[in-house]
N, C-alpha and C positions, 0 to 999 in steps of 0.2 A: 252088461247085459243089454240086449235087445229083444225086441219083440218082432216077429214076423206073423202077419194074419193072411191067411188064404182063404178068400171069400168063395173060391171054387169048390175047396174041400170042407169049408166052413170049421177051420181050425185056427188056433193061435198058438204059437210056439214061442217059448221063452229061451232065447239064445244065449249061451254063456260066452265069456271071452275066448274060449278055445273053439267057437263056432260049433259046439255041440248042443242039441236040444236038451235044456234042462227040465221043462215041462212041457206037455201039450194038453191043450184044453178044446172041447167042443165048443163051439159059439153059434150065434144066430145073428146074421148080417142082415141087411136090408131086403125086404120083400121087393122092392123095386129094382134091385140089382146093383151095379157098380155105376157111379158117376158123381161128379164133383159140383153140379150146379145148385145153387141155393133154391130150396123149396121143390127139389126133385124127389126127396126121401130116398136118396140112394147113398150108399157107402163109398166115400171118396178113396181113391187109389193113391198110391204114390208114398214118398216119404213124409213122415210126420214125427212129432215129438209129444211126450207127455208134458203139458204144459203146467197142469196143476192136479194135485191129488186131493180128492174131497173124501171125507168121511171116516178118517183115521179114528179108531176106537169106539166106533158106532156098532150097536149090536146088529148082527145079521138080520137083514129084512127090513132095516130102518129104511123108510119112504122118504125120497127126495122129490122137491119140486122147486124149479128155479136153482138147484144145486144147495139148496138147504133142507136140513131134516125138518119134516112136518110135525114130528112128535108121534107119528103112526108108526106100526109094525105090521108088515105084509104077513097074512095067514091066508089060506084058502077061503075062509069065511068071509074076511075082509075084502078079498077081491071079488068074491061073488056079489057082494053089497055094493061094488064099484065096477060094474062091467064095462069094458071098453077102455080103461085107463092103460096107457102105456108106462108100466112100471119102471121107476129106476130106483134100484134098491142097493142096499148095504155099502157101496163104494162107487165113487166116479173117477176114472182117469180121462180128464178133459184132453182132447188132442188139438194140436195145432199143425197146419201144413207147413212144409219146408220148401216147397216149390212154387215161386210166385207165377201166377197165370194158370197153375194147374190145380193147386189145392190151398193156395194162399192168396190173399187180397181179392178185392172186387166180389164178383158172383160166385166166386168157387171158394172161398175162405172156410177151411173147415172149422176153425175155433169160431168164427160168427155164426155157423151153421149148429152150433152147439152139439158136436159129434163126440161121443164119448165112448169109453169101454165102461160098462155097468153092469150090475147084478139085475136080474129079473125075477119074476115069480116062479116057484118051484113047478106049477102047471105048465109052463112055457117049454116047448121042445127046443133041443139043441141040435145042430146038423141040418136046420132047416131055416131058410132065408125068411124072417118074419118081421123084423124091426123097421122103424121109420127112418133108418140111416146110421144108427148106432151099432156098436158091436155088443150084443148081450151075452152074458155068461151066468152060469149058475153062481149063486151066492158064495158058496164056500169056496169056489174057484176064484172069483174077482177078489175076495178078501185075501186068499193066498197070494196072488198076483201083487196085489196092491203092496203087501208086505215086502215082496221081493225085488220091487221096482223103485226107482227115484224119479222125482220130476226131472225131465231133461232126458229120460231114456229114449232111444230111437225106435219108431214104430214104422215098419214098411207094410202096406196093404198091397196085395197082388190078387189078381184074377185067377 
C-alpha cells in the first residue's frame, strides 16, 4: 500500500500493490498552499512516510493536543465553546520527509514541522485548503485509513 495526496485536487488516494486506487478521500490541505519551509503554514510536497500512528482504539472525535488525547470529545457545541482552535481529532498519521534538503532535515523537515494526516471537526469543509499545513480528513475517513495502513507506508504529496 501507498498513499498519494494531490493538493491541487484535494484528494488522498490509497493505492494497492497492483497500483489500483483502493480508496479515495476528500481532504483539506494548507490554506497557504504548498511549501516546505518551517513556519510557512504550507503543506510539504514530495516523498514521505508515515513515521508514527497515534490514536489506535480511541473513540471518534477524540481531541489531541501535543499528540496526546486530552480526554475531550469534539462536538459542535464543544467547538462553539472553543472558537478558533485547529482541531486534531480521532487519529494522527505523523509524516516524515524522505528527501534531504526538500522535506527532511534543517528548515524543511516535515516531521519537525509536526505535519500530520488527521481528523477534523465535522463542520470543516473538505475539498477546500484550510489547514495550517497538515492534511485534514473526515473522522470516519481517517479512522478507516488508519486501520488500512502501517507505520512506514510511503506517502507522496503532489500539487
